[in-house]
PyMOL Python script that loads the backbone (N, CA, C, O; Angstrom):
from pymol import cmd

cmd.read_pdbstr("""\
ATOM      1  N   UNK A   1      19.166  84.540 120.849  1.00  0.00           N
ATOM      2  CA  UNK A   1      19.302  85.633 120.087  1.00  0.00           C
ATOM      3  C   UNK A   1      20.247  86.734 120.775  1.00  0.00           C
ATOM      4  O   UNK A   1      19.743  87.131 121.826  1.00  0.00           O
ATOM      5  N   UNK A   2      21.303  87.250 120.517  1.00  0.00           N
ATOM      6  CA  UNK A   2      21.932  88.108 121.463  1.00  0.00           C
ATOM      7  C   UNK A   2      21.384  89.305 120.787  1.00  0.00           C
ATOM      8  O   UNK A   2      21.150  89.335 119.579  1.00  0.00           O
ATOM      9  N   UNK A   3      21.196  90.234 121.553  1.00  0.00           N
ATOM     10  CA  UNK A   3      20.570  91.835 121.335  1.00  0.00           C
ATOM     11  C   UNK A   3      21.335  92.422 122.193  1.00  0.00           C
ATOM     12  O   UNK A   3      21.619  92.034 123.327  1.00  0.00           O
ATOM     13  N   UNK A   4      21.879  93.936 121.322  1.00  0.00           N
ATOM     14  CA  UNK A   4      22.283  95.030 121.849  1.00  0.00           C
ATOM     15  C   UNK A   4      22.084  96.292 122.282  1.00  0.00           C
ATOM     16  O   UNK A   4      21.483  96.884 121.385  1.00  0.00           O
ATOM     17  N   UNK A   5      22.256  96.914 123.082  1.00  0.00           N
ATOM     18  CA  UNK A   5      21.605  98.299 123.476  1.00  0.00           C
ATOM     19  C   UNK A   5      22.947  99.233 123.573  1.00  0.00           C
ATOM     20  O   UNK A   5      24.113  98.897 123.777  1.00  0.00           O
ATOM     21  N   UNK A   6      22.367 100.532 123.352  1.00  0.00           N
ATOM     22  CA  UNK A   6      23.335 101.850 123.547  1.00  0.00           C
ATOM     23  C   UNK A   6      23.130 102.345 125.000  1.00  0.00           C
ATOM     24  O   UNK A   6      22.044 102.212 125.566  1.00  0.00           O
ATOM     25  N   UNK A   7      24.358 103.001 125.670  1.00  0.00           N
ATOM     26  CA  UNK A   7      23.979 103.762 126.950  1.00  0.00           C
ATOM     27  C   UNK A   7      25.084 104.704 126.979  1.00  0.00           C
ATOM     28  O   UNK A   7      26.257 104.403 126.755  1.00  0.00           O
ATOM     29  N   UNK A   8      24.555 106.109 127.328  1.00  0.00           N
ATOM     30  CA  UNK A   8      25.469 107.045 127.636  1.00  0.00           C
ATOM     31  C   UNK A   8      26.668 106.594 128.405  1.00  0.00           C
ATOM     32  O   UNK A   8      26.636 105.791 129.338  1.00  0.00           O
ATOM     33  N   UNK A   9      27.563 107.093 128.001  1.00  0.00           N
ATOM     34  CA  UNK A   9      29.009 106.955 128.648  1.00  0.00           C
ATOM     35  C   UNK A   9      28.918 107.792 130.200  1.00  0.00           C
ATOM     36  O   UNK A   9      29.483 107.443 131.237  1.00  0.00           O
ATOM     37  N   UNK A  10      28.086 108.916 130.011  1.00  0.00           N
ATOM     38  CA  UNK A  10      28.284 109.965 130.956  1.00  0.00           C
ATOM     39  C   UNK A  10      27.257 109.890 132.305  1.00  0.00           C
ATOM     40  O   UNK A  10      27.420 110.411 133.408  1.00  0.00           O
ATOM     41  N   UNK A  11      26.173 109.075 131.828  1.00  0.00           N
ATOM     42  CA  UNK A  11      25.107 109.006 132.942  1.00  0.00           C
ATOM     43  C   UNK A  11      24.128 107.664 132.927  1.00  0.00           C
ATOM     44  O   UNK A  11      23.114 107.350 133.551  1.00  0.00           O
ATOM     45  N   UNK A  12      25.134 106.876 131.655  1.00  0.00           N
ATOM     46  CA  UNK A  12      24.418 105.302 131.616  1.00  0.00           C
ATOM     47  C   UNK A  12      22.895 105.284 131.235  1.00  0.00           C
ATOM     48  O   UNK A  12      22.349 104.194 131.066  1.00  0.00           O
ATOM     49  N   UNK A  13      22.142 106.537 131.085  1.00  0.00           N
ATOM     50  CA  UNK A  13      21.010 106.377 130.332  1.00  0.00           C
ATOM     51  C   UNK A  13      21.053 105.423 128.930  1.00  0.00           C
ATOM     52  O   UNK A  13      21.909 105.318 128.051  1.00  0.00           O
ATOM     53  N   UNK A  14      19.778 104.800 129.121  1.00  0.00           N
ATOM     54  CA  UNK A  14      19.798 103.749 127.536  1.00  0.00           C
ATOM     55  C   UNK A  14      19.280 104.667 126.353  1.00  0.00           C
ATOM     56  O   UNK A  14      18.635 105.715 126.319  1.00  0.00           O
ATOM     57  N   UNK A  15      19.738 103.976 125.564  1.00  0.00           N
ATOM     58  CA  UNK A  15      18.821 104.724 124.354  1.00  0.00           C
ATOM     59  C   UNK A  15      17.810 104.125 124.078  1.00  0.00           C
ATOM     60  O   UNK A  15      17.910 102.925 123.821  1.00  0.00           O
ATOM     61  N   UNK A  16      16.463 104.798 124.045  1.00  0.00           N
ATOM     62  CA  UNK A  16      15.430 104.181 123.844  1.00  0.00           C
ATOM     63  C   UNK A  16      15.019 103.022 124.446  1.00  0.00           C
ATOM     64  O   UNK A  16      14.952 101.938 123.867  1.00  0.00           O
ATOM     65  N   UNK A  17      14.617 103.309 126.102  1.00  0.00           N
ATOM     66  CA  UNK A  17      14.328 101.956 126.632  1.00  0.00           C
ATOM     67  C   UNK A  17      13.156 101.104 126.366  1.00  0.00           C
ATOM     68  O   UNK A  17      12.977 100.032 126.945  1.00  0.00           O
ATOM     69  N   UNK A  18      12.313 101.626 125.426  1.00  0.00           N
ATOM     70  CA  UNK A  18      11.214 100.710 124.953  1.00  0.00           C
ATOM     71  C   UNK A  18      11.705  99.824 123.533  1.00  0.00           C
ATOM     72  O   UNK A  18      11.294  98.696 123.260  1.00  0.00           O
ATOM     73  N   UNK A  19      12.418 100.407 122.934  1.00  0.00           N
ATOM     74  CA  UNK A  19      12.515  99.528 121.265  1.00  0.00           C
ATOM     75  C   UNK A  19      13.976  99.664 121.193  1.00  0.00           C
ATOM     76  O   UNK A  19      14.300  99.612 120.007  1.00  0.00           O
ATOM     77  N   UNK A  20      15.165  99.842 122.089  1.00  0.00           N
ATOM     78  CA  UNK A  20      16.565 100.441 121.863  1.00  0.00           C
ATOM     79  C   UNK A  20      17.290  98.689 122.184  1.00  0.00           C
ATOM     80  O   UNK A  20      17.950  98.412 123.186  1.00  0.00           O
ATOM     81  N   UNK A  21      16.997  97.855 121.226  1.00  0.00           N
ATOM     82  CA  UNK A  21      17.420  96.884 121.236  1.00  0.00           C
ATOM     83  C   UNK A  21      17.883  96.345 119.715  1.00  0.00           C
ATOM     84  O   UNK A  21      16.974  96.158 118.905  1.00  0.00           O
ATOM     85  N   UNK A  22      19.091  96.122 119.354  1.00  0.00           N
ATOM     86  CA  UNK A  22      19.683  96.167 117.947  1.00  0.00           C
ATOM     87  C   UNK A  22      20.536  94.473 117.902  1.00  0.00           C
ATOM     88  O   UNK A  22      20.808  93.854 118.930  1.00  0.00           O
ATOM     89  N   UNK A  23      20.842  93.971 116.494  1.00  0.00           N
ATOM     90  CA  UNK A  23      21.432  93.014 116.371  1.00  0.00           C
ATOM     91  C   UNK A  23      22.638  92.999 116.505  1.00  0.00           C
ATOM     92  O   UNK A  23      23.193  91.905 116.608  1.00  0.00           O
ATOM     93  N   UNK A  24      23.533  94.418 116.551  1.00  0.00           N
ATOM     94  CA  UNK A  24      24.625  94.530 116.281  1.00  0.00           C
ATOM     95  C   UNK A  24      25.036  95.785 116.804  1.00  0.00           C
ATOM     96  O   UNK A  24      24.230  96.695 116.611  1.00  0.00           O
ATOM     97  N   UNK A  25      26.198  96.109 117.485  1.00  0.00           N
ATOM     98  CA  UNK A  25      26.843  97.343 118.287  1.00  0.00           C
ATOM     99  C   UNK A  25      26.752  98.163 117.578  1.00  0.00           C
ATOM    100  O   UNK A  25      26.278  99.260 117.877  1.00  0.00           O
ATOM    101  N   UNK A  26      27.238  97.809 116.304  1.00  0.00           N
ATOM    102  CA  UNK A  26      27.174  99.063 114.965  1.00  0.00           C
ATOM    103  C   UNK A  26      25.860  99.509 114.924  1.00  0.00           C
ATOM    104  O   UNK A  26      25.689 100.728 114.945  1.00  0.00           O
ATOM    105  N   UNK A  27      24.756  98.667 114.862  1.00  0.00           N
ATOM    106  CA  UNK A  27      23.772  99.388 114.374  1.00  0.00           C
ATOM    107  C   UNK A  27      23.272 100.294 115.846  1.00  0.00           C
ATOM    108  O   UNK A  27      22.817 101.438 115.865  1.00  0.00           O
ATOM    109  N   UNK A  28      23.462  99.594 116.748  1.00  0.00           N
ATOM    110  CA  UNK A  28      22.975 100.547 118.413  1.00  0.00           C
ATOM    111  C   UNK A  28      23.464 101.518 118.046  1.00  0.00           C
ATOM    112  O   UNK A  28      22.589 102.321 117.720  1.00  0.00           O
ATOM    113  N   UNK A  29      24.618 101.962 117.895  1.00  0.00           N
ATOM    114  CA  UNK A  29      25.286 103.234 118.236  1.00  0.00           C
ATOM    115  C   UNK A  29      24.904 103.816 116.608  1.00  0.00           C
ATOM    116  O   UNK A  29      25.203 105.000 116.450  1.00  0.00           O
ATOM    117  N   UNK A  30      24.482 103.344 115.782  1.00  0.00           N
ATOM    118  CA  UNK A  30      23.991 104.333 114.588  1.00  0.00           C
ATOM    119  C   UNK A  30      23.285 104.760 114.549  1.00  0.00           C
ATOM    120  O   UNK A  30      23.127 105.806 113.919  1.00  0.00           O
ATOM    121  N   UNK A  31      22.123 103.943 115.480  1.00  0.00           N
ATOM    122  CA  UNK A  31      20.770 104.428 115.761  1.00  0.00           C
ATOM    123  C   UNK A  31      20.383 105.858 116.719  1.00  0.00           C
ATOM    124  O   UNK A  31      19.602 106.806 116.635  1.00  0.00           O
ATOM    125  N   UNK A  32      21.803 105.201 117.982  1.00  0.00           N
ATOM    126  CA  UNK A  32      21.851 106.418 119.034  1.00  0.00           C
ATOM    127  C   UNK A  32      22.077 107.861 118.008  1.00  0.00           C
ATOM    128  O   UNK A  32      21.344 108.849 117.959  1.00  0.00           O
ATOM    129  N   UNK A  33      23.163 107.632 117.347  1.00  0.00           N
ATOM    130  CA  UNK A  33      23.848 108.817 116.844  1.00  0.00           C
ATOM    131  C   UNK A  33      23.023 109.575 115.729  1.00  0.00           C
ATOM    132  O   UNK A  33      23.331 110.709 115.363  1.00  0.00           O
ATOM    133  N   UNK A  34      21.987 108.891 115.230  1.00  0.00           N
ATOM    134  CA  UNK A  34      21.009 108.754 114.175  1.00  0.00           C
ATOM    135  C   UNK A  34      19.880 109.871 115.067  1.00  0.00           C
ATOM    136  O   UNK A  34      19.128 110.601 114.421  1.00  0.00           O
ATOM    137  N   UNK A  35      19.884 109.879 116.367  1.00  0.00           N
ATOM    138  CA  UNK A  35      18.738 110.661 117.360  1.00  0.00           C
ATOM    139  C   UNK A  35      19.509 111.317 118.097  1.00  0.00           C
ATOM    140  O   UNK A  35      19.474 111.019 119.291  1.00  0.00           O
ATOM    141  N   UNK A  36      20.471 112.431 117.657  1.00  0.00           N
ATOM    142  CA  UNK A  36      21.033 113.231 118.389  1.00  0.00           C
ATOM    143  C   UNK A  36      21.530 113.273 119.535  1.00  0.00           C
ATOM    144  O   UNK A  36      21.488 114.104 120.442  1.00  0.00           O
ATOM    145  N   UNK A  37      22.322 111.639 119.320  1.00  0.00           N
ATOM    146  CA  UNK A  37      23.562 111.248 120.280  1.00  0.00           C
ATOM    147  C   UNK A  37      24.702 111.840 119.809  1.00  0.00           C
ATOM    148  O   UNK A  37      24.513 112.646 118.898  1.00  0.00           O
ATOM    149  N   UNK A  38      26.085 111.636 120.247  1.00  0.00           N
ATOM    150  CA  UNK A  38      27.294 111.765 119.824  1.00  0.00           C
ATOM    151  C   UNK A  38      28.090 110.869 120.093  1.00  0.00           C
ATOM    152  O   UNK A  38      27.793 110.243 121.110  1.00  0.00           O
ATOM    153  N   UNK A  39      29.336 110.435 119.383  1.00  0.00           N
ATOM    154  CA  UNK A  39      30.388 110.025 119.828  1.00  0.00           C
ATOM    155  C   UNK A  39      31.703 110.858 120.044  1.00  0.00           C
ATOM    156  O   UNK A  39      32.067 111.816 119.362  1.00  0.00           O
ATOM    157  N   UNK A  40      32.262 110.378 120.989  1.00  0.00           N
ATOM    158  CA  UNK A  40      33.666 111.668 121.273  1.00  0.00           C
ATOM    159  C   UNK A  40      34.396 110.892 120.394  1.00  0.00           C
ATOM    160  O   UNK A  40      34.113 109.914 119.702  1.00  0.00           O
ATOM    161  N   UNK A  41      35.677 111.721 120.622  1.00  0.00           N
ATOM    162  CA  UNK A  41      36.972 111.116 119.646  1.00  0.00           C
ATOM    163  C   UNK A  41      37.434 110.244 119.995  1.00  0.00           C
ATOM    164  O   UNK A  41      38.273 109.752 119.241  1.00  0.00           O
ATOM    165  N   UNK A  42      37.184 109.603 121.218  1.00  0.00           N
ATOM    166  CA  UNK A  42      37.685 108.378 122.198  1.00  0.00           C
ATOM    167  C   UNK A  42      36.634 107.148 122.043  1.00  0.00           C
ATOM    168  O   UNK A  42      36.769 106.030 122.539  1.00  0.00           O
ATOM    169  N   UNK A  43      35.684 107.554 121.337  1.00  0.00           N
ATOM    170  CA  UNK A  43      34.601 106.330 120.910  1.00  0.00           C
ATOM    171  C   UNK A  43      33.706 106.207 121.944  1.00  0.00           C
ATOM    172  O   UNK A  43      33.168 105.101 122.002  1.00  0.00           O
ATOM    173  N   UNK A  44      33.298 107.221 122.999  1.00  0.00           N
ATOM    174  CA  UNK A  44      32.324 106.768 123.964  1.00  0.00           C
ATOM    175  C   UNK A  44      31.291 107.974 123.433  1.00  0.00           C
ATOM    176  O   UNK A  44      31.443 109.055 122.864  1.00  0.00           O
ATOM    177  N   UNK A  45      29.975 107.074 124.011  1.00  0.00           N
ATOM    178  CA  UNK A  45      28.645 107.616 123.198  1.00  0.00           C
ATOM    179  C   UNK A  45      28.060 108.186 124.357  1.00  0.00           C
ATOM    180  O   UNK A  45      27.995 107.669 125.473  1.00  0.00           O
ATOM    181  N   UNK A  46      27.605 109.387 123.970  1.00  0.00           N
ATOM    182  CA  UNK A  46      27.037 110.653 124.987  1.00  0.00           C
ATOM    183  C   UNK A  46      25.852 110.811 124.160  1.00  0.00           C
ATOM    184  O   UNK A  46      25.704 110.931 122.944  1.00  0.00           O
ATOM    185  N   UNK A  47      24.828 110.771 125.413  1.00  0.00           N
ATOM    186  CA  UNK A  47      23.251 111.322 124.725  1.00  0.00           C
ATOM    187  C   UNK A  47      23.214 112.816 124.884  1.00  0.00           C
ATOM    188  O   UNK A  47      24.169 113.565 125.087  1.00  0.00           O
ATOM    189  N   UNK A  48      21.730 113.165 124.732  1.00  0.00           N
ATOM    190  CA  UNK A  48      21.641 114.881 124.164  1.00  0.00           C
ATOM    191  C   UNK A  48      21.321 115.612 125.161  1.00  0.00           C
ATOM    192  O   UNK A  48      20.882 116.739 124.930  1.00  0.00           O
ATOM    193  N   UNK A  49      21.484 115.074 126.737  1.00  0.00           N
ATOM    194  CA  UNK A  49      21.288 115.644 127.825  1.00  0.00           C
ATOM    195  C   UNK A  49      22.334 116.905 127.793  1.00  0.00           C
ATOM    196  O   UNK A  49      23.492 116.866 127.377  1.00  0.00           O
ATOM    197  N   UNK A  50      21.577 118.134 128.382  1.00  0.00           N
ATOM    198  CA  UNK A  50      22.125 119.331 128.323  1.00  0.00           C
ATOM    199  C   UNK A  50      22.615 119.948 129.778  1.00  0.00           C
ATOM    200  O   UNK A  50      22.344 121.055 130.245  1.00  0.00           O
ATOM    201  N   UNK A  51      23.213 119.164 130.203  1.00  0.00           N
ATOM    202  CA  UNK A  51      24.034 119.476 131.543  1.00  0.00           C
ATOM    203  C   UNK A  51      25.678 119.664 131.362  1.00  0.00           C
ATOM    204  O   UNK A  51      26.302 119.314 130.360  1.00  0.00           O
ATOM    205  N   UNK A  52      26.221 120.264 132.494  1.00  0.00           N
ATOM    206  CA  UNK A  52      27.696 120.496 132.343  1.00  0.00           C
ATOM    207  C   UNK A  52      28.453 119.272 131.617  1.00  0.00           C
ATOM    208  O   UNK A  52      29.038 119.369 130.539  1.00  0.00           O
ATOM    209  N   UNK A  53      28.333 118.036 132.442  1.00  0.00           N
ATOM    210  CA  UNK A  53      28.890 116.911 132.266  1.00  0.00           C
ATOM    211  C   UNK A  53      28.967 116.439 130.844  1.00  0.00           C
ATOM    212  O   UNK A  53      30.047 116.222 130.295  1.00  0.00           O
ATOM    213  N   UNK A  54      27.756 116.277 130.231  1.00  0.00           N
ATOM    214  CA  UNK A  54      27.563 115.908 129.011  1.00  0.00           C
ATOM    215  C   UNK A  54      28.276 116.969 127.755  1.00  0.00           C
ATOM    216  O   UNK A  54      28.750 116.542 126.702  1.00  0.00           O
ATOM    217  N   UNK A  55      28.213 118.451 128.168  1.00  0.00           N
ATOM    218  CA  UNK A  55      28.555 119.271 127.330  1.00  0.00           C
ATOM    219  C   UNK A  55      29.981 118.794 127.398  1.00  0.00           C
ATOM    220  O   UNK A  55      30.475 118.295 126.387  1.00  0.00           O
ATOM    221  N   UNK A  56      30.628 118.896 128.418  1.00  0.00           N
ATOM    222  CA  UNK A  56      32.287 118.778 128.820  1.00  0.00           C
ATOM    223  C   UNK A  56      32.892 117.223 127.710  1.00  0.00           C
ATOM    224  O   UNK A  56      33.725 117.143 126.808  1.00  0.00           O
ATOM    225  N   UNK A  57      32.009 116.243 128.341  1.00  0.00           N
ATOM    226  CA  UNK A  57      32.190 115.120 127.315  1.00  0.00           C
ATOM    227  C   UNK A  57      31.865 115.252 125.792  1.00  0.00           C
ATOM    228  O   UNK A  57      32.489 114.532 125.013  1.00  0.00           O
ATOM    229  N   UNK A  58      30.892 116.161 125.300  1.00  0.00           N
ATOM    230  CA  UNK A  58      30.918 116.370 123.949  1.00  0.00           C
ATOM    231  C   UNK A  58      32.325 116.986 123.443  1.00  0.00           C
ATOM    232  O   UNK A  58      33.027 116.625 122.498  1.00  0.00           O
ATOM    233  N   UNK A  59      32.507 118.007 124.355  1.00  0.00           N
ATOM    234  CA  UNK A  59      34.089 118.944 123.942  1.00  0.00           C
ATOM    235  C   UNK A  59      35.222 118.281 123.748  1.00  0.00           C
ATOM    236  O   UNK A  59      36.225 118.660 123.145  1.00  0.00           O
ATOM    237  N   UNK A  60      34.950 116.948 124.459  1.00  0.00           N
ATOM    238  CA  UNK A  60      36.247 116.140 124.495  1.00  0.00           C
ATOM    239  C   UNK A  60      37.268 116.574 125.821  1.00  0.00           C
ATOM    240  O   UNK A  60      38.328 116.008 126.089  1.00  0.00           O
ATOM    241  N   UNK A  61      36.748 117.565 126.469  1.00  0.00           N
ATOM    242  CA  UNK A  61      37.568 117.994 127.548  1.00  0.00           C
ATOM    243  C   UNK A  61      37.191 116.367 128.697  1.00  0.00           C
ATOM    244  O   UNK A  61      36.293 115.525 128.679  1.00  0.00           O
ATOM    245  N   UNK A  62      38.461 116.595 129.595  1.00  0.00           N
ATOM    246  CA  UNK A  62      37.928 115.481 130.588  1.00  0.00           C
ATOM    247  C   UNK A  62      36.997 115.850 131.414  1.00  0.00           C
ATOM    248  O   UNK A  62      37.005 116.880 132.089  1.00  0.00           O
ATOM    249  N   UNK A  63      36.055 114.908 131.382  1.00  0.00           N
ATOM    250  CA  UNK A  63      34.610 115.030 132.146  1.00  0.00           C
ATOM    251  C   UNK A  63      34.628 113.959 133.225  1.00  0.00           C
ATOM    252  O   UNK A  63      35.665 113.642 133.808  1.00  0.00           O
ATOM    253  N   UNK A  64      33.515 113.450 133.453  1.00  0.00           N
ATOM    254  CA  UNK A  64      33.286 112.643 134.885  1.00  0.00           C
ATOM    255  C   UNK A  64      33.640 111.346 134.626  1.00  0.00           C
ATOM    256  O   UNK A  64      33.671 110.809 133.519  1.00  0.00           O
ATOM    257  N   UNK A  65      33.971 110.746 135.945  1.00  0.00           N
ATOM    258  CA  UNK A  65      34.503 109.266 135.358  1.00  0.00           C
ATOM    259  C   UNK A  65      33.516 108.527 134.854  1.00  0.00           C
ATOM    260  O   UNK A  65      32.330 108.645 135.160  1.00  0.00           O
ATOM    261  N   UNK A  66      34.095 107.548 133.869  1.00  0.00           N
ATOM    262  CA  UNK A  66      33.385 106.865 133.173  1.00  0.00           C
ATOM    263  C   UNK A  66      32.458 106.054 133.916  1.00  0.00           C
ATOM    264  O   UNK A  66      32.575 105.959 135.137  1.00  0.00           O
ATOM    265  N   UNK A  67      31.610 105.501 133.327  1.00  0.00           N
ATOM    266  CA  UNK A  67      30.190 104.265 134.302  1.00  0.00           C
ATOM    267  C   UNK A  67      31.029 103.133 134.198  1.00  0.00           C
ATOM    268  O   UNK A  67      31.625 102.761 133.187  1.00  0.00           O
ATOM    269  N   UNK A  68      31.031 102.659 135.221  1.00  0.00           N
ATOM    270  CA  UNK A  68      31.580 101.074 135.268  1.00  0.00           C
ATOM    271  C   UNK A  68      30.657 100.414 134.781  1.00  0.00           C
ATOM    272  O   UNK A  68      29.487 100.517 135.150  1.00  0.00           O
ATOM    273  N   UNK A  69      31.191  99.412 133.615  1.00  0.00           N
ATOM    274  CA  UNK A  69      30.235  98.397 133.288  1.00  0.00           C
ATOM    275  C   UNK A  69      29.483  97.387 134.260  1.00  0.00           C
ATOM    276  O   UNK A  69      30.166  97.241 135.274  1.00  0.00           O
ATOM    277  N   UNK A  70      28.681  96.876 134.286  1.00  0.00           N
ATOM    278  CA  UNK A  70      28.000  96.004 135.336  1.00  0.00           C
ATOM    279  C   UNK A  70      28.003  94.688 134.934  1.00  0.00           C
ATOM    280  O   UNK A  70      28.329  94.459 133.769  1.00  0.00           O
ATOM    281  N   UNK A  71      27.614  93.490 135.891  1.00  0.00           N
ATOM    282  CA  UNK A  71      28.041  92.460 135.339  1.00  0.00           C
ATOM    283  C   UNK A  71      27.623  91.784 134.331  1.00  0.00           C
ATOM    284  O   UNK A  71      26.407  91.592 134.295  1.00  0.00           O
ATOM    285  N   UNK A  72      28.384  91.273 133.323  1.00  0.00           N
ATOM    286  CA  UNK A  72      27.618  90.601 132.474  1.00  0.00           C
ATOM    287  C   UNK A  72      27.541  91.844 131.167  1.00  0.00           C
ATOM    288  O   UNK A  72      27.356  91.452 130.015  1.00  0.00           O
ATOM    289  N   UNK A  73      27.681  93.180 131.428  1.00  0.00           N
ATOM    290  CA  UNK A  73      27.762  94.034 130.175  1.00  0.00           C
ATOM    291  C   UNK A  73      29.248  93.836 129.299  1.00  0.00           C
ATOM    292  O   UNK A  73      30.321  93.562 129.836  1.00  0.00           O
ATOM    293  N   UNK A  74      29.053  94.025 127.957  1.00  0.00           N
ATOM    294  CA  UNK A  74      30.020  93.979 127.074  1.00  0.00           C
ATOM    295  C   UNK A  74      30.472  95.654 126.502  1.00  0.00           C
ATOM    296  O   UNK A  74      29.522  96.379 126.207  1.00  0.00           O
ATOM    297  N   UNK A  75      31.655  96.133 126.382  1.00  0.00           N
ATOM    298  CA  UNK A  75      31.778  97.325 126.203  1.00  0.00           C
ATOM    299  C   UNK A  75      31.707  97.248 124.775  1.00  0.00           C
ATOM    300  O   UNK A  75      31.709  96.102 124.327  1.00  0.00           O
ATOM    301  N   UNK A  76      31.637  98.289 123.865  1.00  0.00           N
ATOM    302  CA  UNK A  76      31.386  98.529 122.481  1.00  0.00           C
ATOM    303  C   UNK A  76      32.965  98.224 122.083  1.00  0.00           C
ATOM    304  O   UNK A  76      33.911  98.250 122.870  1.00  0.00           O
ATOM    305  N   UNK A  77      33.004  97.987 120.958  1.00  0.00           N
ATOM    306  CA  UNK A  77      34.375  97.463 120.352  1.00  0.00           C
ATOM    307  C   UNK A  77      34.936  99.000 120.142  1.00  0.00           C
ATOM    308  O   UNK A  77      34.292  99.976 119.758  1.00  0.00           O
ATOM    309  N   UNK A  78      36.046  98.941 120.433  1.00  0.00           N
ATOM    310  CA  UNK A  78      36.957 100.128 120.254  1.00  0.00           C
ATOM    311  C   UNK A  78      37.333 100.909 121.094  1.00  0.00           C
ATOM    312  O   UNK A  78      38.134 101.826 120.909  1.00  0.00           O
ATOM    313  N   UNK A  79      36.587 100.516 122.485  1.00  0.00           N
ATOM    314  CA  UNK A  79      36.397 101.650 123.515  1.00  0.00           C
ATOM    315  C   UNK A  79      37.118 101.035 124.874  1.00  0.00           C
ATOM    316  O   UNK A  79      37.298  99.841 125.112  1.00  0.00           O
ATOM    317  N   UNK A  80      37.424 101.984 125.569  1.00  0.00           N
ATOM    318  CA  UNK A  80      38.261 101.329 126.903  1.00  0.00           C
ATOM    319  C   UNK A  80      37.401 101.597 127.722  1.00  0.00           C
ATOM    320  O   UNK A  80      37.106 102.763 127.984  1.00  0.00           O
ATOM    321  N   UNK A  81      36.686 100.290 128.432  1.00  0.00           N
ATOM    322  CA  UNK A  81      35.578 100.586 129.683  1.00  0.00           C
ATOM    323  C   UNK A  81      36.707 101.145 130.822  1.00  0.00           C
ATOM    324  O   UNK A  81      37.935 101.131 130.904  1.00  0.00           O
ATOM    325  N   UNK A  82      35.543 101.664 131.684  1.00  0.00           N
ATOM    326  CA  UNK A  82      36.195 101.658 133.044  1.00  0.00           C
ATOM    327  C   UNK A  82      36.352 100.543 133.610  1.00  0.00           C
ATOM    328  O   UNK A  82      35.813  99.588 133.050  1.00  0.00           O
ATOM    329  N   UNK A  83      37.021 100.317 134.711  1.00  0.00           N
ATOM    330  CA  UNK A  83      37.233  99.005 135.571  1.00  0.00           C
ATOM    331  C   UNK A  83      36.575  99.429 136.900  1.00  0.00           C
ATOM    332  O   UNK A  83      36.435 100.571 137.339  1.00  0.00           O
ATOM    333  N   UNK A  84      36.237  98.357 137.394  1.00  0.00           N
ATOM    334  CA  UNK A  84      35.391  98.532 138.787  1.00  0.00           C
ATOM    335  C   UNK A  84      36.499  98.415 139.752  1.00  0.00           C
ATOM    336  O   UNK A  84      37.300  97.484 139.669  1.00  0.00           O
ATOM    337  N   UNK A  85      36.602  99.574 140.919  1.00  0.00           N
ATOM    338  CA  UNK A  85      37.213  99.701 141.913  1.00  0.00           C
ATOM    339  C   UNK A  85      37.610  98.114 142.418  1.00  0.00           C
ATOM    340  O   UNK A  85      36.888  97.124 142.304  1.00  0.00           O
ATOM    341  N   UNK A  86      39.012  98.183 143.026  1.00  0.00           N
ATOM    342  CA  UNK A  86      39.427  96.883 143.723  1.00  0.00           C
ATOM    343  C   UNK A  86      39.311  96.803 145.088  1.00  0.00           C
ATOM    344  O   UNK A  86      39.710  95.852 145.759  1.00  0.00           O
ATOM    345  N   UNK A  87      38.670  97.971 145.584  1.00  0.00           N
ATOM    346  CA  UNK A  87      39.019  98.073 147.007  1.00  0.00           C
ATOM    347  C   UNK A  87      37.523  97.766 147.873  1.00  0.00           C
ATOM    348  O   UNK A  87      37.245  97.911 149.064  1.00  0.00           O
ATOM    349  N   UNK A  88      36.731  97.288 146.726  1.00  0.00           N
ATOM    350  CA  UNK A  88      35.353  96.483 147.090  1.00  0.00           C
ATOM    351  C   UNK A  88      34.283  97.547 146.924  1.00  0.00           C
ATOM    352  O   UNK A  88      33.082  97.279 146.978  1.00  0.00           O
ATOM    353  N   UNK A  89      34.785  98.809 146.711  1.00  0.00           N
ATOM    354  CA  UNK A  89      33.407  99.788 146.761  1.00  0.00           C
ATOM    355  C   UNK A  89      32.610  99.533 145.356  1.00  0.00           C
ATOM    356  O   UNK A  89      31.557 100.128 145.126  1.00  0.00           O
TER     357      UNK A  89
END
""", "prot")
cmd.dss("prot")
cmd.show_as("cartoon", "prot")
cmd.util.cbc("prot")
cmd.orient("prot")
């Protein structure tokens, strides 16, 4: 069985570390948004942290560089993931 989780596009914090695994990506996002997380106009999921980078992301202004997905991670449908640097970093 394949399970999905939701992670903040600003800080990579997982939504609900203990029970945050869902049958679909849609369910993962709906649960996160239903618990004070937001989605930006670009479809990025942002947690409820109250720092400058998160406020900037929620406001839709250019914020921090997006988190690069780790090996084996699949981006949410409809989002444009960051890509890993090609210079070995």
